[in-house]
DSSP file (Angstrom, degrees, kcal/mol; ACC not computed):
  #  RESIDUE AA STRUCTURE BP1 BP2  ACC     N-H-->O    O-->H-N    N-H-->O    O-->H-N    TCO  KAPPA ALPHA  PHI   PSI    X-CA   Y-CA   Z-CA
    1    1 A M              0   0    0      0, 0.0    22,-2.5     0, 0.0     2,-0.4   0.000 360.0 360.0 360.0 141.3    3.4   55.1   41.2
    2    2 A I  E     -A   22   0A   0     20,-0.2    49,-2.8    22,-0.1     2,-0.4  -0.813 360.0-164.3 -99.8 136.1    2.0   56.3   37.9
    3    3 A W  E     -AB  21  50A   0     18,-3.0    18,-2.3    -2,-0.4     2,-0.3  -0.977  15.2-135.3-120.9 128.4    1.5   53.9   35.0
    4    4 A E  E     -AB  20  49A   0     45,-2.9    45,-2.0    -2,-0.4     2,-0.4  -0.638  22.0-149.5 -80.8 139.8    0.9   55.0   31.4
    5    5 A V  E     -AB  19  48A   0     14,-3.0    13,-2.7    -2,-0.3    14,-1.0  -0.933  12.3-170.1-119.3 134.2   -1.9   53.0   29.7
    6    6 A F  E     -AB  17  47A   0     41,-2.7    41,-2.8    -2,-0.4     2,-0.4  -0.984  11.3-154.2-123.2 132.0   -2.1   52.3   25.9
    7    7 A R  E     -AB  16  46A   0      9,-3.2     9,-2.7    -2,-0.4     2,-0.5  -0.889   8.1-158.6-114.3 136.0   -5.3   50.8   24.4
    8    8 A Q  E     - B   0  45A   0     37,-3.1    36,-3.5    -2,-0.4    37,-1.5  -0.961   4.5-165.4-109.4 120.7   -5.7   48.7   21.3
    9    9 A E  S    S+     0   0    0     -2,-0.5     2,-0.3     5,-0.4    -1,-0.1   0.919  70.3   6.5 -74.4 -44.4   -9.3   48.8   19.9
   10   10 A A  S >  S-     0   0    0      4,-0.2     3,-2.2    33,-0.1    -1,-0.2  -0.964  92.5 -81.6-139.5 154.6   -9.1   45.8   17.6
   11   11 A S  T 3  S+     0   0    0     -2,-0.3    -2,-0.0     1,-0.3    34,-0.0  -0.275 116.0  22.2 -55.8 134.0   -6.6   43.1   16.7
   12   12 A G  T 3  S+     0   0    0      1,-0.4    -1,-0.3    -4,-0.0    -3,-0.0   0.218  97.7 111.8  91.8 -15.1   -3.9   44.4   14.4
   13   13 A E  S <  S-     0   0    0     -3,-2.2    -1,-0.4     1,-0.1     2,-0.1  -0.536  74.6 -99.1 -86.5 158.5   -4.4   48.1   15.2
   14   14 A P        -     0   0    0      0, 0.0    -5,-0.4     0, 0.0     2,-0.4  -0.354  35.4-106.3 -74.0 157.5   -1.8   50.1   17.1
   15   15 A H        -     0   0    0     -7,-0.2    71,-3.6    -6,-0.1     2,-0.4  -0.695  36.8-157.8 -80.2 134.0   -1.9   50.7   20.8
   16   16 A E  E     -AC   7  85A   0     -9,-2.7    -9,-3.2    -2,-0.4    69,-0.2  -0.943  23.3-108.3-118.4 136.7   -2.9   54.3   21.5
   17   17 A H  E     +A    6   0A   0     67,-3.6   -11,-0.3    -2,-0.4     3,-0.1  -0.398  39.7 170.6 -60.6 130.5   -2.1   56.2   24.8
   18   18 A C  E     -     0   0A   0    -13,-2.7     2,-0.3     1,-0.4   -12,-0.2   0.408  52.3 -76.0-124.5  -1.5   -5.4   56.7   26.6
   19   19 A G  E     -A    5   0A   0    -14,-1.0   -14,-3.0     2,-0.0    -1,-0.4  -0.971  50.7 -83.3 142.5-157.0   -4.3   58.0   30.0
   20   20 A N  E     -A    4   0A   0     -2,-0.3     2,-0.3   -16,-0.3   -16,-0.2  -0.931  20.5-146.5-145.3 169.9   -2.7   56.7   33.2
   21   21 A V  E     -A    3   0A   0    -18,-2.3   -18,-3.0    -2,-0.3     2,-0.6  -0.955  18.2-127.5-134.8 154.8   -3.5   55.0   36.4
   22   22 A H  E     +A    2   0A   0     -2,-0.3   -20,-0.2   -20,-0.2    -2,-0.0  -0.925  45.0 148.4-102.7 123.2   -2.0   55.2   39.9
   23   23 A A        -     0   0    0    -22,-2.5    -2,-0.1    -2,-0.6     3,-0.0  -0.992  51.4-129.7-154.2 151.5   -1.1   51.8   41.3
   24   24 A P  S    S+     0   0    0      0, 0.0     2,-0.3     0, 0.0    -1,-0.1   0.764  89.2   4.0 -76.0 -24.3    1.6   50.4   43.7
   25   25 A D  S  > S-     0   0    0    -24,-0.1     4,-2.3     1,-0.1     5,-0.2  -0.920  81.6 -91.8-152.5 175.6    2.7   47.6   41.3
   26   26 A R  H  > S+     0   0    0     -2,-0.3     4,-2.4     1,-0.2     5,-0.2   0.868 118.8  55.3 -63.4 -39.0    2.2   46.1   37.8
   27   27 A V  H  > S+     0   0    0      1,-0.2     4,-1.9     2,-0.2    -1,-0.2   0.943 112.9  41.0 -61.1 -48.3   -0.6   43.7   38.9
   28   28 A M  H  > S+     0   0    0      1,-0.2     4,-3.1     2,-0.2     5,-0.2   0.877 112.0  56.6 -68.0 -36.7   -2.7   46.5   40.4
   29   29 A A  H  X S+     0   0    0     -4,-2.3     4,-2.3     1,-0.2    -2,-0.2   0.898 107.6  48.9 -61.0 -39.9   -1.9   48.8   37.4
   30   30 A K  H  X S+     0   0    0     -4,-2.4     4,-1.8     2,-0.2    -1,-0.2   0.922 113.2  46.5 -65.6 -43.4   -3.2   46.1   35.0
   31   31 A Q  H  X S+     0   0    0     -4,-1.9     4,-1.9     1,-0.2    -2,-0.2   0.932 114.2  47.0 -64.4 -45.5   -6.4   45.7   37.1
   32   32 A F  H  X S+     0   0    0     -4,-3.1     4,-3.1     1,-0.2     5,-0.3   0.879 109.8  53.7 -64.7 -37.3   -7.0   49.4   37.4
   33   33 A S  H  X>S+     0   0    0     -4,-2.3     4,-2.8    -5,-0.2     5,-0.6   0.873 107.1  51.5 -67.7 -35.1   -6.4   50.0   33.7
   34   34 A V  H  X5S+     0   0    0     -4,-1.8     4,-1.1     3,-0.2    99,-0.3   0.934 115.3  42.5 -63.0 -45.0   -9.0   47.4   32.8
   35   35 A I  H  <5S+     0   0    0     -4,-1.9     4,-0.3     1,-0.2    -2,-0.2   0.924 125.4  32.9 -67.1 -45.3  -11.5   49.1   35.0
   36   36 A Q  H  <5S+     0   0    0     -4,-3.1    -3,-0.2    -5,-0.2    -2,-0.2   0.860 134.5  19.6 -84.5 -36.0  -10.7   52.7   34.0
   37   37 A H  H  <5S+     0   0    0     -4,-2.8     4,-0.2    -5,-0.3    -3,-0.2   0.488 121.5  50.3-117.4  -4.4   -9.7   52.3   30.3
   38   38 A G  S  <<S+     0   0    0     -4,-1.1    95,-1.9    -5,-0.6    96,-0.7   0.261  91.5  73.3-118.2  13.7  -11.1   49.1   29.1
   39   39 A R  S    S+     0   0    0     -4,-0.3    -1,-0.1    93,-0.2    -2,-0.1   0.707  99.0  34.5-103.2 -20.4  -14.8   49.2   30.2
   40   40 A R  S    S+     0   0    0     -4,-0.1    96,-0.5    93,-0.1    -2,-0.1   0.791 110.4  50.1-107.3 -32.4  -16.4   51.7   27.9
   41   41 A K  S    S-     0   0    0     -4,-0.2    93,-0.8    94,-0.1    92,-0.1  -0.760  98.0 -87.6-107.5 153.7  -14.8   51.4   24.5
   42   42 A P        -     0   0    0      0, 0.0     2,-0.4     0, 0.0    -3,-0.1  -0.384  54.8-173.9 -56.6 131.5  -14.2   48.3   22.4
   43   43 A T        +     0   0    0     -5,-0.2   -34,-0.3     1,-0.1    89,-0.2  -0.996  30.6 172.3-138.1 131.1  -10.8   46.9   23.6
   44   44 A Q  S    S-     0   0    0    -36,-3.5    83,-1.9    -2,-0.4     2,-0.3   0.745  76.1  -3.3 -99.3 -36.7   -8.6   44.1   22.4
   45   45 A S  E     -BD   8 126A   0    -37,-1.5   -37,-3.1    81,-0.2    -1,-0.4  -0.995  54.3-153.1-157.5 150.3   -5.6   44.7   24.5
   46   46 A L  E     -BD   7 125A   0     79,-2.7    79,-2.6    -2,-0.3     2,-0.4  -0.984   8.0-159.7-125.4 141.1   -4.1   47.2   27.0
   47   47 A W  E     -BD   6 124A   0    -41,-2.8   -41,-2.7    -2,-0.4     2,-0.4  -0.965   7.6-168.5-114.4 137.8   -0.4   47.9   27.7
   48   48 A V  E     +BD   5 123A   0     75,-2.6    75,-3.1    -2,-0.4   -43,-0.2  -0.984   8.2 174.3-124.4 140.5    0.7   49.4   31.0
   49   49 A A  E     -B    4   0A   0    -45,-2.0   -45,-2.9    -2,-0.4    73,-0.1  -0.998  40.0-100.7-143.3 140.0    4.2   50.8   31.6
   50   50 A P  E >   -B    3   0A   0      0, 0.0     3,-2.0     0, 0.0     4,-0.4  -0.396  30.9-132.4 -60.8 132.1    5.7   52.7   34.6
   51   51 A Q  G >  S+     0   0    0    -49,-2.8     3,-1.5     1,-0.3     6,-0.3   0.856 104.7  59.5 -56.1 -37.7    5.8   56.4   33.7
   52   52 A G  G 3  S+     0   0    0    -50,-0.4    -1,-0.3     1,-0.3    12,-0.1   0.667 104.0  51.8 -66.4 -16.1    9.3   56.7   34.9
   53   53 A K  G <  S+     0   0    0     -3,-2.0     2,-0.9    10,-0.1    65,-0.5   0.428  88.4  89.3 -99.5  -1.4   10.4   54.1   32.4
   54   54 A V  S X  S-     0   0    0     -3,-1.5     3,-1.4    -4,-0.4     4,-0.3  -0.851  75.4-143.5 -98.5 105.0    8.8   55.9   29.4
   55   55 A S  B 3  S+E  116   0A   0     61,-2.2    61,-1.6    -2,-0.9     5,-0.1  -0.514  80.1  23.5 -72.7 128.0   11.4   58.2   28.1
   56   56 A G  T 3  S+     0   0    0      3,-0.9     3,-0.3    -2,-0.3    -1,-0.2   0.322  84.1 112.3 104.6  -6.8    9.9   61.5   26.8
   57   57 A V  S <  S-     0   0    0     -3,-1.4    -2,-0.1    -6,-0.3     3,-0.1   0.978 102.8  -4.5 -64.5 -56.2    6.7   61.6   28.9
   58   58 A Y  S    S-     0   0    0     -4,-0.3     2,-0.4    -7,-0.2    -1,-0.2  -0.349 130.2 -51.4-132.9  53.0    7.6   64.6   31.0
   59   59 A G  S    S-     0   0    0     -3,-0.3    -3,-0.9    53,-0.1     2,-0.6  -0.887  97.7 -31.5 116.3-148.1   11.2   65.3   30.0
   60   60 A D        +     0   0    0     -2,-0.4    -5,-0.1    -5,-0.1    -1,-0.1  -0.557  68.7 174.6-112.9  66.7   14.1   63.0   29.8
   61   61 A E        -     0   0    0     -2,-0.6     2,-0.7    -7,-0.3    -2,-0.1  -0.248  44.8 -95.0 -66.4 159.4   13.5   60.4   32.5
   62   62 A D        -     0   0    0      1,-0.1    -1,-0.1    -7,-0.1    -8,-0.1  -0.693  31.8-156.1 -75.2 117.6   15.8   57.4   32.8
   63   63 A A        -     0   0    0     -2,-0.7    55,-0.4     1,-0.3    -1,-0.1   0.286  52.9 -84.9 -82.8  12.0   14.1   54.7   30.8
   64   64 A G        -     0   0    0    -12,-0.1    -1,-0.3    53,-0.1    31,-0.2  -0.106  56.1 -55.6 106.9 157.4   15.9   52.0   32.8
   65   65 A P        -     0   0    0      0, 0.0     2,-0.5     0, 0.0    29,-0.1  -0.353  49.7-141.9 -68.6 150.6   19.2   50.2   32.7
   66   66 A V        -     0   0    0     27,-0.1     2,-0.7    -2,-0.0     3,-0.1  -0.963  11.5-165.6-119.9 129.0   20.1   48.5   29.5
   67   67 A D        -     0   0    0     -2,-0.5     2,-0.1     1,-0.1    27,-0.1  -0.813  66.6 -49.2-112.2  88.4   21.9   45.1   29.4
   68   68 A G  S    S-     0   0    0     -2,-0.7     2,-0.4    25,-0.3    24,-0.1  -0.403 110.0 -13.6  80.5-162.8   23.1   44.8   25.8
   69   69 A E  S    S+     0   0    0     -2,-0.1     2,-0.3    -3,-0.1    24,-0.2  -0.609  74.3 175.6 -76.4 127.0   20.8   45.4   22.8
   70   70 A V  E     -F   92   0A   0     22,-2.6    22,-2.3    -2,-0.4     2,-0.4  -0.874  32.6-103.9-129.7 163.3   17.1   45.5   23.8
   71   71 A T  E     -F   91   0A   0     -2,-0.3    48,-2.5    20,-0.2     2,-0.4  -0.732  31.5-165.0 -90.0 135.5   13.8   46.1   22.1
   72   72 A W  E     -FG  90 118A   0     18,-3.2    18,-2.3    -2,-0.4     2,-0.3  -0.976  15.3-135.6-120.1 131.1   12.2   49.5   22.7
   73   73 A E  E     -FG  89 117A   0     44,-3.3    44,-1.7    -2,-0.4     2,-0.4  -0.705  22.5-147.9 -83.9 138.3    8.5   50.2   21.8
   74   74 A V  E     -FG  88 116A   0     14,-3.2    13,-2.7    -2,-0.3    14,-1.1  -0.919  13.4-171.3-115.5 132.6    8.1   53.6   20.0
   75   75 A F  E     -FG  86 115A   0     40,-2.8    40,-2.6    -2,-0.4     2,-0.4  -0.981   8.0-161.0-122.5 132.6    5.0   55.8   20.3
   76   76 A R  E     -FG  85 114A   0      9,-2.7     9,-2.5    -2,-0.4     2,-0.7  -0.926  15.1-143.2-119.5 138.9    4.6   58.9   18.1
   77   77 A Q  E     -F   84   0A   0     36,-2.3     7,-0.2    -2,-0.4     3,-0.1  -0.890  15.2-169.2 -96.8 111.8    2.3   61.9   18.6
   78   78 A D        +     0   0    0     -2,-0.7     2,-0.3     5,-0.6    -1,-0.1   0.745  67.8  21.0 -79.0 -23.7    1.1   62.8   15.1
   79   79 A R  S >  S-     0   0    0      4,-0.2     3,-2.4    34,-0.1    -1,-0.1  -0.984  95.9 -84.5-143.4 154.0   -0.4   66.2   16.0
   80   80 A A  T 3  S+     0   0    0     -2,-0.3     3,-0.1     1,-0.3    -2,-0.0  -0.329 116.2   9.9 -59.2 130.2    0.0   68.7   18.8
   81   81 A G  T 3  S+     0   0    0      1,-0.3    -1,-0.3    -2,-0.0     2,-0.1   0.391 103.5 124.4  81.4  -4.4   -2.2   67.7   21.7
   82   82 A G    <   -     0   0    0     -3,-2.4    -1,-0.3     1,-0.1     2,-0.1  -0.279  67.5 -90.2 -82.8 172.5   -3.0   64.3   20.2
   83   83 A Y        -     0   0    0     -3,-0.1    -5,-0.6     1,-0.1     2,-0.4  -0.469  38.8-109.2 -80.1 153.5   -2.5   60.9   21.7
   84   84 A H  E     - F   0  77A   0     -7,-0.2   -67,-3.6    -2,-0.1     2,-0.4  -0.717  36.3-161.0 -82.0 129.7    0.7   59.0   21.3
   85   85 A T  E     -CF  16  76A   0     -9,-2.5    -9,-2.7    -2,-0.4   -69,-0.2  -0.920  25.0-107.4-116.9 137.9    0.2   55.9   19.1
   86   86 A H  E     + F   0  75A   0    -71,-3.6   -11,-0.3    -2,-0.4     3,-0.1  -0.441  39.8 170.9 -62.5 125.9    2.4   52.9   18.9
   87   87 A C  E     -     0   0A   0    -13,-2.7     2,-0.3     1,-0.4   -12,-0.2   0.457  53.1 -69.8-118.7  -4.4    4.3   53.0   15.5
   88   88 A G  E     - F   0  74A   0    -14,-1.1   -14,-3.2     2,-0.0    -1,-0.4  -0.973  50.6 -84.2 150.3-161.5    6.8   50.2   15.9
   89   89 A D  E     - F   0  73A   0     -2,-0.3     2,-0.3   -16,-0.2   -16,-0.2  -0.946  22.4-157.9-141.9 163.2    9.9   49.2   17.8
   90   90 A V  E     - F   0  72A   0    -18,-2.3   -18,-3.2    -2,-0.3     2,-0.5  -0.926  16.5-130.9-135.5 160.0   13.7   49.6   17.6
   91   91 A T  E     + F   0  71A   0     -2,-0.3     2,-0.3   -20,-0.2   -20,-0.2  -0.969  40.8 147.0-115.0 128.7   16.6   47.7   19.0
   92   92 A A  E     - F   0  70A   0    -22,-2.3   -22,-2.6    -2,-0.5     3,-0.0  -0.982  49.4-131.5-156.7 162.1   19.3   49.7   20.8
   93   93 A G  S    S+     0   0    0     -2,-0.3     2,-0.3   -24,-0.2   -25,-0.3   0.391  88.2  23.4-100.5   2.1   21.8   49.4   23.7
   94   94 A S  S  > S-     0   0    0      1,-0.1     4,-2.3   -24,-0.1     5,-0.2  -0.978  79.4-106.5-157.7 165.8   21.0   52.7   25.4
   95   95 A V  H  > S+     0   0    0     -2,-0.3     4,-2.6     2,-0.2     5,-0.2   0.934 120.0  48.7 -60.7 -47.5   18.2   55.3   25.8
   96   96 A D  H  > S+     0   0    0      1,-0.2     4,-2.4     2,-0.2    -1,-0.2   0.900 112.0  48.1 -62.8 -41.4   20.1   57.8   23.6
   97   97 A A  H  > S+     0   0    0      2,-0.2     4,-2.5     1,-0.2    -1,-0.2   0.887 111.8  50.6 -66.0 -38.2   20.7   55.2   20.9
   98   98 A A  H  X S+     0   0    0     -4,-2.3     4,-2.7     2,-0.2    -2,-0.2   0.913 111.1  48.6 -65.5 -42.4   17.0   54.2   21.0
   99   99 A K  H  X S+     0   0    0     -4,-2.6     4,-2.7     2,-0.2    -2,-0.2   0.927 113.0  47.4 -61.9 -45.3   15.9   57.8   20.8
  100  100 A A  H  X S+     0   0    0     -4,-2.4     4,-2.2     2,-0.2    -2,-0.2   0.916 114.6  45.8 -63.9 -43.5   18.2   58.4   17.8
  101  101 A T  H  X S+     0   0    0     -4,-2.5     4,-2.8     2,-0.2     5,-0.3   0.911 113.7  49.2 -66.3 -42.3   17.1   55.2   16.0
  102  102 A A  H  X S+     0   0    0     -4,-2.7     4,-2.9     2,-0.2    -2,-0.2   0.911 111.3  49.7 -62.8 -42.3   13.4   56.0   16.7
  103  103 A D  H  X S+     0   0    0     -4,-2.7     4,-1.0    -5,-0.2     5,-0.5   0.906 113.8  46.2 -62.4 -41.9   13.8   59.5   15.4
  104  104 A E  H  < S+     0   0    0     -4,-2.2    -2,-0.2    -5,-0.2    -1,-0.2   0.912 120.3  37.5 -66.8 -44.1   15.6   58.2   12.3
  105  105 A Q  H  < S+     0   0    0     -4,-2.8    -2,-0.2     1,-0.2    -3,-0.2   0.843 127.2  32.7 -79.8 -34.3   13.0   55.5   11.6
  106  106 A Y  H  < S-     0   0    0     -4,-2.9    -1,-0.2    -5,-0.3    -2,-0.2   0.292  97.7-133.5-113.3   9.7    9.8   57.2   12.6
  107  107 A G     <  -     0   0    0     -4,-1.0     2,-0.6     1,-0.2    -3,-0.1   0.850  23.3-167.6  47.2  64.0   10.7   60.8   11.6
  108  108 A A        -     0   0    0     -5,-0.5    -1,-0.2     1,-0.2     6,-0.1  -0.715  13.7-166.9 -83.2 123.9    9.7   62.9   14.5
  109  109 A D  S    S+     0   0    0     -2,-0.6    -1,-0.2     1,-0.2    -2,-0.1   0.825  84.8  45.0 -73.7 -32.1    9.8   66.6   13.6
  110  110 A D  S >  S-     0   0    0      1,-0.1     3,-2.4    -3,-0.1     4,-0.3  -0.961  78.2-145.5-114.3 122.0    9.5   67.4   17.3
  111  111 A P  G >  S+     0   0    0      0, 0.0     3,-0.7     0, 0.0    -1,-0.1   0.734 100.9  58.7 -61.1 -19.9   11.8   65.5   19.7
  112  112 A H  G 3  S+     0   0    0      1,-0.2   -53,-0.1     3,-0.0    -3,-0.0   0.507  88.3  75.3 -85.0  -3.2    9.0   65.6   22.3
  113  113 A S  G <  S+     0   0    0     -3,-2.4   -36,-2.3   -37,-0.1     2,-0.4   0.581  85.5  75.3 -85.3  -7.5    6.6   63.8   20.0
  114  114 A L  E <   - G   0  76A   0     -3,-0.7     2,-0.4    -4,-0.3   -38,-0.2  -0.871  56.6-173.7-106.8 137.6    8.3   60.4   20.5
  115  115 A W  E     - G   0  75A   0    -40,-2.6   -40,-2.8    -2,-0.4     2,-0.4  -0.970   6.8-171.0-118.7 142.2    8.0   58.2   23.6
  116  116 A I  E     +EG  55  74A   0    -61,-1.6   -61,-2.2    -2,-0.4     2,-0.3  -0.982   7.2 174.6-131.2 147.9   10.1   55.1   24.0
  117  117 A V  E     - G   0  73A   0    -44,-1.7   -44,-3.3    -2,-0.4   -63,-0.1  -0.981  38.2-104.4-150.2 138.6    9.9   52.3   26.5
  118  118 A Q  E >   - G   0  72A   0    -65,-0.5     3,-1.8   -55,-0.4     4,-0.4  -0.398  28.8-129.9 -61.4 135.0   11.7   49.0   26.9
  119  119 A S  G >  S+     0   0    0    -48,-2.5     3,-1.5     1,-0.3    -1,-0.2   0.831 105.2  65.1 -55.8 -33.7    9.5   46.2   25.9
  120  120 A S  G 3  S+     0   0    0    -49,-0.4    -1,-0.3     1,-0.3   -48,-0.1   0.713  97.0  55.9 -66.5 -19.3   10.3   44.3   29.1
  121  121 A Y  G <  S+     0   0    0     -3,-1.8     2,-0.5   -68,-0.1    -1,-0.3   0.535  87.4  97.3 -88.5  -6.4    8.7   47.1   31.1
  122  122 A I    <   -     0   0    0     -3,-1.5     2,-0.5    -4,-0.4   -73,-0.2  -0.713  57.5-160.1 -89.6 128.3    5.3   46.8   29.4
  123  123 A G  E     -D   48   0A   0    -75,-3.1   -75,-2.6    -2,-0.5     2,-0.4  -0.907  13.2-154.8-102.2 132.9    2.6   44.7   31.0
  124  124 A E  E     -D   47   0A   0     -2,-0.5     2,-0.4   -77,-0.2   -77,-0.2  -0.876  14.1-169.7-114.6 142.0   -0.1   43.5   28.6
  125  125 A I  E     -D   46   0A   0    -79,-2.6   -79,-2.7    -2,-0.4     2,-0.2  -0.999  17.2-167.9-124.0 127.0   -3.7   42.5   29.3
  126  126 A T  E >>  -D   45   0A   0     -2,-0.4     4,-1.7   -81,-0.2     3,-1.4  -0.703  37.8-108.3-115.2 167.4   -5.6   40.9   26.4
  127  127 A A  T 34 S+     0   0    0    -83,-1.9   -82,-0.1     1,-0.3     5,-0.1   0.689 117.6  65.0 -65.1 -18.0   -9.2   40.0   25.7
  128  128 A D  T 34 S+     0   0    0    -84,-0.2    -1,-0.3     1,-0.1     3,-0.1   0.762 107.5  40.7 -72.9 -24.4   -8.2   36.4   26.2
  129  129 A E  T <4 S+     0   0    0     -3,-1.4     2,-0.3     1,-0.2    -2,-0.2   0.820 125.0  17.7 -92.6 -36.1   -7.5   37.2   29.9
  130  130 A V  S  < S-     0   0    0     -4,-1.7     2,-0.9   -96,-0.0    -1,-0.2  -0.904  73.1-114.9-134.9 160.7  -10.3   39.5   30.8
  131  131 A A        -     0   0    0     -2,-0.3    -4,-0.1    -3,-0.1    -3,-0.1  -0.845  35.7-151.8 -97.4 100.5  -13.7   40.5   29.5
  132  132 A F        -     0   0    0     -2,-0.9   -93,-0.2   -89,-0.2   -97,-0.1  -0.346  20.3-117.4 -68.3 155.7  -13.4   44.1   28.5
  133  133 A G        -     0   0    0    -95,-1.9   -94,-0.2   -99,-0.3    -1,-0.1   0.834  41.4-172.5 -66.6 -35.6  -16.6   46.2   28.7
  134  134 A G        -     0   0    0    -93,-0.8     2,-0.4   -96,-0.7    -1,-0.1  -0.299  51.9 -17.5  69.4-162.2  -16.9   47.1   25.1
  135  135 A T  S    S-     0   0    0      1,-0.1     2,-0.2   -94,-0.1   -94,-0.1  -0.616  75.6-115.8 -80.2 132.4  -19.6   49.5   24.0
  136  136 A T        -     0   0    0    -96,-0.5     2,-0.6    -2,-0.4    -1,-0.1  -0.493  25.5-123.9 -69.2 131.2  -22.3   50.1   26.6
  137  137 A N        +     0   0    0     -2,-0.2     3,-0.2     1,-0.1    -1,-0.1  -0.672  33.3 174.1 -77.9 117.4  -25.7   48.9   25.3
  138  138 A K    >   +     0   0    0     -2,-0.6     3,-2.0     1,-0.2     4,-0.3   0.053  39.0 119.5-112.5  24.2  -28.0   51.9   25.6
  139  139 A A  G >   +     0   0    0      1,-0.3     3,-1.6     2,-0.2    -1,-0.2   0.788  63.6  72.0 -60.7 -27.4  -31.0   50.3   23.9
  140  140 A Y  G 3  S+     0   0    0      1,-0.3    -1,-0.3    -3,-0.2     4,-0.1   0.706  88.3  64.4 -62.3 -17.7  -33.0   50.8   27.1
  141  141 A R  G <  S+     0   0    0     -3,-2.0    -1,-0.3     2,-0.1    -2,-0.2   0.724  84.8  89.1 -77.8 -20.9  -33.0   54.6   26.3
  142  142 A F  S <  S-     0   0    0     -3,-1.6     2,-0.0    -4,-0.3    -3,-0.0  -0.498  90.6 -99.5 -81.5 146.9  -35.1   54.2   23.1
  143  143 A A        -     0   0    0     -2,-0.2     2,-0.3     1,-0.1    -1,-0.1  -0.354  38.4-136.4 -62.6 140.0  -38.9   54.3   23.2
  144  144 A Q        -     0   0    0     -4,-0.1     2,-0.4    -3,-0.1    -1,-0.1  -0.670  18.0-109.1 -96.6 154.0  -40.4   50.8   23.2
  145  145 A T        -     0   0    0     -2,-0.3     2,-0.4     2,-0.0    -1,-0.0  -0.683  33.9-153.9 -82.4 133.7  -43.4   49.9   21.1
  146  146 A Y        -     0   0    0     -2,-0.4     2,-0.9     2,-0.0    -1,-0.0  -0.835  19.1-119.6-109.0 147.5  -46.6   49.3   23.1
  147  147 A N        +     0   0    0     -2,-0.4     4,-0.3     1,-0.2    -2,-0.0  -0.765  37.2 169.9 -85.2 107.0  -49.5   47.1   22.2
  148  148 A V     >  +     0   0    0     -2,-0.9     4,-2.4     1,-0.1     5,-0.2   0.446  49.1  95.9 -99.7  -1.5  -52.4   49.6   22.0
  149  149 A D  H  > S+     0   0    0      1,-0.2     4,-2.3     2,-0.2     5,-0.2   0.918  83.5  48.6 -59.4 -48.5  -55.0   47.3   20.5
  150  150 A P  H  > S+     0   0    0      0, 0.0     4,-1.9     0, 0.0    -1,-0.2   0.913 114.2  47.2 -59.8 -40.3  -56.7   46.2   23.7
  151  151 A A  H  > S+     0   0    0     -4,-0.3     4,-2.4     1,-0.2    -2,-0.2   0.889 110.0  53.1 -67.3 -37.8  -56.9   49.8   24.9
  152  152 A A  H  X S+     0   0    0     -4,-2.4     4,-2.4     1,-0.2    -1,-0.2   0.895 108.3  50.3 -64.3 -39.5  -58.3   50.9   21.6
  153  153 A E  H  X S+     0   0    0     -4,-2.3     4,-2.4     2,-0.2    -1,-0.2   0.904 111.0  49.4 -63.9 -41.5  -61.0   48.2   21.7
  154  154 A E  H  X S+     0   0    0     -4,-1.9     4,-2.3     2,-0.2    -2,-0.2   0.898 111.6  48.3 -65.4 -41.0  -62.0   49.4   25.2
  155  155 A V  H  X S+     0   0    0     -4,-2.4     4,-2.5     2,-0.2    -2,-0.2   0.916 111.6  49.9 -65.2 -43.1  -62.1   53.0   24.1
  156  156 A A  H  X S+     0   0    0     -4,-2.4     4,-2.3     2,-0.2    -2,-0.2   0.911 111.4  48.7 -62.5 -42.7  -64.3   52.1   21.1
  157  157 A A  H  X S+     0   0    0     -4,-2.4     4,-2.0     1,-0.2    -1,-0.2   0.909 111.8  49.6 -63.2 -41.7  -66.7   50.1   23.3
  158  158 A S  H  X S+     0   0    0     -4,-2.3     4,-2.1     1,-0.2    -2,-0.2   0.899 110.7  49.9 -64.4 -40.5  -66.9   53.0   25.8
  159  159 A E  H  X S+     0   0    0     -4,-2.5     4,-2.5     2,-0.2    -2,-0.2   0.905 110.0  49.6 -65.4 -41.3  -67.6   55.5   23.0
  160  160 A S  H  X S+     0   0    0     -4,-2.3     4,-2.3     1,-0.2    -1,-0.2   0.869 110.2  51.3 -67.0 -34.3  -70.4   53.3   21.5
  161  161 A E  H  X S+     0   0    0     -4,-2.0     4,-2.2     2,-0.2    -1,-0.2   0.892 110.1  50.2 -65.4 -39.3  -71.9   52.9   25.0
  162  162 A Q  H  X S+     0   0    0     -4,-2.1     4,-2.2     2,-0.2    -2,-0.2   0.915 110.8  48.5 -64.8 -43.6  -71.8   56.7   25.3
  163  163 A V  H  X S+     0   0    0     -4,-2.5     4,-2.1     1,-0.2    -2,-0.2   0.924 111.8  49.6 -62.3 -44.6  -73.5   57.2   21.9
  164  164 A A  H  X S+     0   0    0     -4,-2.3     4,-1.7     1,-0.2    -1,-0.2   0.894 110.2  50.9 -62.4 -39.8  -76.2   54.7   22.8
  165  165 A A  H  X>S+     0   0    0     -4,-2.2     5,-1.9     1,-0.2     4,-0.5   0.891 109.7  49.9 -66.4 -39.0  -76.8   56.4   26.1
  166  166 A E  H ><5S+     0   0    0     -4,-2.2     3,-0.5     1,-0.2    -1,-0.2   0.866 108.3  53.6 -66.3 -35.8  -77.2   59.8   24.4
  167  167 A Q  H 3<5S+     0   0    0     -4,-2.1    -1,-0.2     1,-0.3    -2,-0.2   0.857 106.1  52.2 -68.0 -34.7  -79.7   58.3   21.9
  168  168 A R  H ><5S-     0   0    0     -4,-1.7     3,-0.8    -5,-0.2    -1,-0.3   0.643 111.8-126.3 -74.9 -12.2  -81.8   57.0   24.7
  169  169 A G  T <<5 -     0   0    0     -3,-0.5    -3,-0.2    -4,-0.5    -2,-0.1   0.840  68.4 -51.2  73.1  31.2  -81.8   60.5   26.1
  170  170 A G  T 3 <S+     0   0    0     -5,-1.9     2,-0.4     1,-0.3    -1,-0.2   0.493 106.5 132.5  84.5   1.3  -80.6   59.4   29.5
  171  171 A K    <         0   0    0     -3,-0.8    -1,-0.3    -6,-0.3    -3,-0.1  -0.706 360.0 360.0 -87.8 139.1  -83.3   56.7   29.7
  172  172 A N              0   0    0     -2,-0.4    -1,-0.1    -3,-0.1    -3,-0.1   0.434 360.0 360.0 -89.6 360.0  -82.2   53.3   30.8
């Protein structure tokens, strides 16, 4: 099963689609998303949702049965080829009503630029639950400062010995 993954870099920022993971269930999808999408960049939270429940990902999939009015998370693609970013939520009693309300509230010029998913299908992983990787420390790549003073003293002593030997003309 394929799960879509959305990453939030810092608290208060929107979740942005960052890719997907293949996993048999939500628990494994959450673990795989932490490993694959939360280890290199600063991450506050990840959302995972089954691809089949995200309406608009690859056509008009069934986003799941609706029992009365439910909350739908809305993701908008602001530019062609860009990532889908969480822009808010809507309340609706069907997939079609949710799409229409999302289109009205979040103004999609292209009907394929919106994704919606029922909030109940989203699994969240937060920084309180796991230690995300954050930015990799690459300080080891930079040249280190070396203490050259002892070597400089040794070179100076050797040079003065050489000068003294030359002055003696090779005589000991």
